[in-house]
N, C-alpha and C positions, 0 to 999 in steps of 0.2 A: 160550320166554322171554316174560315178561309185557311187553306194550307199555307205553310210558311214558304217563302220564296226559295227556289233552288239556287244554290251558290255556284257561280261560274266565273266570277271576277270579284274585285274588291267592293264594288258598289252593291252587288247582290249580297255579299257577306255582311256589309253594314246594314242593309235592309233587313236581313234575318235577325241581326242583333237588336234592331229596334223593336222587334216583336217580343223580345224576352226581357222582362223587367230586370234592371240592375246590370245589364251587360254592355251598355254604351252610354257615354255622356257626350253630348254635343254642346259646344260652347262658342258663343260669338264674342266673348271677352277678348280684347286685343292681347296678343301674345307675341313676344319677340322670339324668333327662331334661335337667337343666340342665347343658349343655356336655359331659357325659361321653359320651353316645352318639356325637356327632360327633367328640369327641376320640379315642375308641377307633377309630372307622372310618377316621379320617384315616390311621392306620397300617396298617389291615388291607387296605383296597382302594379308597380314594377316587380316587387318580390325578388325571387332568385337570390343572387349573391350581392345585391345592392345593400349598401350600409343602411342599417336601421336608423330611423323609422321608415319602414316600407311594408308592403303586404300585397294581398291579392285583392284586385278590384276590377272595375269595368274598363273596357277600352275607351279611348277618348278621340273625338274629332274636333280639331280646332279650325274654325271657319273664318277667323279674322286674324290672319298672320301678317305681322308688320312687314311692309315692303313687298307683299305678294297678294294684291287685292283680289285676284281672280282664282286663287288657289287655296286649298285646305291642307292640313296635315293630320293624318291618322296615326295613332300610336297605341301599342298594347293589344292589338287585335288577337294575338296568340298568347297573351300573358297569363293564361290560366288553362290548366288541362281540361277543365269543364268546358271552357269556351272553344277549345280546339275540337273537343268531341261534338259540340253543337254544330260547328262549321263543317265538320267532316261526316256528320250524321252517324255518330258512333258513340257508345258509352266510353267514358274516359279510361276505364280499366282495360278496355279491349283495343285501344288505339294501336299498340304494337302489333297486334294480330291483324288489324286492318291493313297496315302498311306491309306486313309480311305477305299477305295475300296479294296485294297490289304488285309487289316485286315479282311474284310468281305468275302474274297475269298482266304484263305491261301492254300498253297501247301506244304505238308509235305516233308522234305528232303529225299533224297534217298542215298544209299550207293553204291559206285563203288569199283572195285578192285584196288589194289595197282598199277597194271600195267597202269591203266587209270588216276592215281593221279599224276599230274605233281609236286605237292608239295613234293613228295618223290623221285625226281630225284637224289638228293644227300643226304646222310645220315651221321650224326655224332653222335656217342653214347658217353654218359658221361664217359664210361670206357676207351675211347681212351686216350692215353698219352698226347696228345696236346689239349684236349677238354677244351675250355674256351669260354663261351657265350659272353664275352666282345670283343673277337677278331672275333667270328663268326657272331655277329650281329652288324651292323653299327647303333646302336641306338643313336640318338642325345642327347647331354646334352643341354637343352634349353638356360640356362643362366649360367654365371660363379658362381652363388650362388646355383645352383641345388644340390640336394642330390647325384646325379649321373646320368648316362645315363638312359633315360626313353623310354619305349615302350608306345606310346600314342594311337596307333590304333591297339591294339591286340584284336582279337575277342576271348574272354575267353569262353571256352565251357566245361561244366561239367554236371553231372547227379545226381539227387536225389538218395542217397544210399538206400532209402526205397521204392520209387515208380518207379525209373528208368526214370522219366521224365527229359528231358534235357533242357538246357537253354544256351543262348549266351548273353554276356554283355561285355562292355568295361570298363576296370579299369586302375588305375594308377599303372604301373609296373616299378620298379626300379631295375636295375642290381646291385646285391650286392656282387657277387663273381663269381668264375668260373662256378659254377653250382647252384647258388641260386638267386632268384628274390623275392623281397617283393611285396605284393599286398595290395592296399588300398580299403576297402569296405565302401561306404557310408552306414549307418545303414539301414537294411531292404532289401538290394539287394539279389536277389534270389540265386546267387552262394554262398553267405555267409550263407544263410539258409542251403544249401547242405553241406557246409564245417562244420558248427556247428553240424549237425547231424552225420557226419563222425567222428568228433573230440569227440563227446560224447560217441561214441562206441570205441574210441581209435584207429581209422583207418585213414590212409591218404585218400585224395580224388583225384582220377585221374583227370587231367585237360589238355586241349590242348589250345594253344594260336596261332591262325592263323593270319598272318600279310600280308597285300597286297592282297586284295580280291575285288570282284565286289562291286562297291559303293552302290548298292542296299542292300547288306548285312550290310554294315556299318551304313546305315540309319535305317534299320529295327531293328538292335541290340539295338537301343536307345529307343525303345518303353518301357513304364513302366506301372505298375498297375494304374488304374483298367482296362485299355484296354488289357493288357497282364498279367493276374494273374499268380500266382505260378503254374508251370506245363505247361505253354504255351511257345512253342519254337518259338522265334521270327524269326528264319530262314525260317519258313513257310510264313511269311509276305514277305520276300525277294523273295520267290518263287512266291507269288501272284503278286508282282511288275513286275517280268519278265515273268510271265505265264509259268514258267519252274522251276521245283524243284531244290533246291540247292544240289549239289553233295558233299557227305561226304566220308571219307575213314577211315578205322580202323588205329589207331596209331600203331607204331611198338614196343614201349617200355612200354606203359601203356594201360589199358583197357578203352579206350575212343575213340571218333572219332574226326576228324579234317576236315576243309574245303579243298576239294580235289584240288582246283585250286589256293590255297594260294601261295604266294611267299616264305614265311617262315612258319614253324610250330614249336613251342616249345612244347615238350611233357614232362609232369612232374607230380608231386604229391604235393598237399597242405598238409604239414606235421601237424599232431596233436600236440597241446601244444608247438609249437615252435614259438617264436616271435623275431623280430629284430627291432632295431631303424632304421628308414628310412634313416637317415643321418649318419649312423655309419662309413662311409668311408670319410665323409667330415666335419662333426660336424658344419655345417653352421646354423642349426636350421631351415632350409627351405627345402621344397620339390621341387616343380616346379611351373611355372605359371599356374594358374587355370582360369576357365571361367569367374569369376567376374572381372578379370583384375589385380588381386594381386597374389603374390607368396604365395602359401599355406604353412603353417607351417609343418615341418617334424613331422610325427607321431612317437612316441617313442616305439610303440609296434604293429608291423604288422605281419600278417601271412606270411609264407614263402613257395614258390614253389621250390621244389627240382627238378631240371631239369634232365631228364633221356636221352633225345635225342633232337637234332635239325635236322630237315629235311628242304630242300629248293629246289627251281628250280635252274637250271644252270644260272649263272649270275643273281642272285636274286635282287629284288628291295625292299628295306625297305621303308615302307610308314609311314610317321609321320605327326603330326599336332601340331600347337602351341595352347596350352590350351585355351587362351583367344581369339582365332581368329574366323573369320567368319565361319571357318570350323566346329568348335564346335557348332556355332549357327545353321548351317544346320543340323547337326546330331541330336542335342538335340531338336531343335525347330520344325522342320517339323513333326516329329512324335507327338509332343505335339499339333500342329495345327490339325492334323488328328484326334486325340483323342477328342479334344474339339468339333470339327465338328460332330463327331459321337455321342457324348453324348447330345449335344444341339439339334441336329436334332431329336433324339428320344423324347426329352422332349417338344420341340416346333418347329415342322417341318416348314421349310421355313423362319424362322426369322433370324438366323445367316447365313449371306451370305458368309463370309470368316473370316479367323483368321490368324494373323501374330504373331509369337513368336519373338519379336523384338530383333535385334542384341545388343541393349544397355543392355539387360538383359541376354546376353549370350545364348539366346534361352530358358532360364529357368525361369527367374525372372519376365519378363514382356510380356504381350500379348495384342494385339489390336484386338478387336472384331468389325466386321462390321455388324450392326443390322438394319433390315428393319421393320419399323412400318407401317402396312397397315390399321389397324382399331383402334378406340379409346382404345379397350381392350388390345392392345399391349403395352400401356404405363405401365412401370414398369417391363415388361417382360425382357427388356434389362438388368436390374440389376439382375434378376433371372438367366439369362444366365451367367453373370459374377460370380455369387455365385456358380453355378454348376461347372464352371471351377476351381475356387479357392478351392472348397471342394474336388474335385477329385485329384488335383495336388498340393501336399504339397509344392513344390518348387516355385510355382507361388506366386509372392509378389504384383505386380501391374497389374491391368487391365484397359485399356482405351477403352471406348465404343464410337463408332462413327456411323454416319448414312451411308446410302448406296451411297451417293455422295462423300464420302471421300476415297481417295486412301490410304489404310492401309499400303502399302509398301513404301509410300512417307512420311518420317518423318515431312517434312515441312507442308504437308497437314494435318497430324494428329495434329501438334501443332497449325495450323490455327483453327481447330475445338476446341482445348483446349482454344484458345483465344477468339473465337466468339460464342461458344455454351456451355460455362461452367462457372458456378459461384461456387467458392470454398465452400461457406457456405451451399449450398443446393445440390450440385452435387458431393460431396465427401462422400464416405461410408467407414468408418474405421472398421476393424475387428482386434482389438488388441489381443495379447496373443496367437497367433496361431503358431503352429510349422511350420517352413519353411525349410531353407537349411543352414547347418553348415558352408559353405564356405563364406557366406556374413559377412564381418567383422563388419557391423553395427548391427548385430543381436546378441548382447552380453550385459550383465549387465554393463560392463565397458562403453559402448556407451550410454546407457540409464538406469537409476536405475529402471525404470518400467519394464524392461525385466527380467524375472525370471531365464532364463537359456539360454545358448548359442544355437542359432538356432531358438529361438522364435522371432516372428516378428509381426508387425502391417500390415496386408494385407490391401490394399487400392483399391477402385474402383473409377475411374474418369469418370463420366457419361457426355460425350461430345455430347450426342444426343439431338436433338431439341424436346421439348415437342410436342406430336402429334397434339394438337390443334393449335400450332403455326407454323407448317411445311410450310404453304403457305407464311409466312413472312421471311423464311430463304432460299429462292431459290437463288442459285448462279447465277452470271451474265451469260447470255446466249449469246454465240458468234456464228456467222455463221459458219457452219461446212464445211470447204473448204478443198479439197485435197491439202496439201502443196507441194506434189512432183512436181506439175506443175511449181512451182516457185523456189523451192530449191531441185532439183533432187539429189544433192549430199548428202543431209542430211536426206531425207525421201524416204522410199520405198513405192510406191503406193499400193503394195499388202499387206502391214502389217496390 
């Protein structure tokens, strides 16, 4: 039997999915990048916090995109935990541990020559008479209300103008004109720190945006402090995942590097003291659907990337995601799981067995912690573990604590624990007035007069663990462990 292809870029990832039934749909049906691609995938496999009807399904590759005859669009590559596990060669339940190990054994990126960089097979310079990023890039417009076409999976790469340290992150990028892109920074993001330093000196900041890369890079790029402090290049985590350094290449028009195997690379500069309204071309007042499940408001003053060049592979593939989809949950949530595992293991070894950054929180707002109490002195430590997580990750809003016999990836099992092992008046811990995430619409003074400023929230711990002294009274019904494949061979694999 032929072994599956090793994944090192987007094309090898798609090749692997082709070998697994039900993981990829390829369609040559004509599709309009304006609202149709996301409109289709909403039904096929978006999941996450997308308004129902939606659900878990295969990734899709659209090969007949209107206005872009030589390009395709891929969506939903990471929109199921099972598919992420397949692409990272790991069981879905152990993904947090895989990333935790990669953080502890990072591999620094390496630079290759332009001759080895497939991302530079075709080059378009901004000085070319027909240069227009809107025709070169098949960037989808997610809904009819969006501020414009968005790049949702661009690996933004820039360097600190003072130290030279480089970083990669994913940001909301809206195509604003033939050579301008707006970029939205959540406060505190590292590339914004670099941009502010350059702007203070009156200088532009060189930046590259690599699109369509190895899924390991997309996951690694979503790590945040304190796991990856300022100066930590998350591409080294992707190297740790693959046990092979990520290959970079020097850009052709700016002094920065880009990911060598990307499908597309945007080369440009973040301009000092230049701002645009995100919806200047549509005046809808809205940006695009964001991970909490709502359409984010258009920002009226965003920094601008002045594009100097576009490079791409022959017959390139634009990769996109729906902001509130399970794909965001995978990218934002699994690094959070790894970080919580790393911190709690240092503080209380062996107690936290696993973590799930739940889809209902977009991978950011909610986590389920599986905690094992082995001695009487462990009572109360489960709440300490939750406090460690909440203190480290400002975006976490709710934590549910469960025992080792609860499947944290099964929401029904978690809710069962909430219903049979939780009393609201004694097992709820409130932490009011704590800074959280600005995209949660309930975190505003308009929602509650007790909230002082937008983005401040009441963080909450739901302790659904059994008190240690009562564990013997909360044993689940014990069934005989029979191999079901003898009786239902079509439903069960005896080797699983």
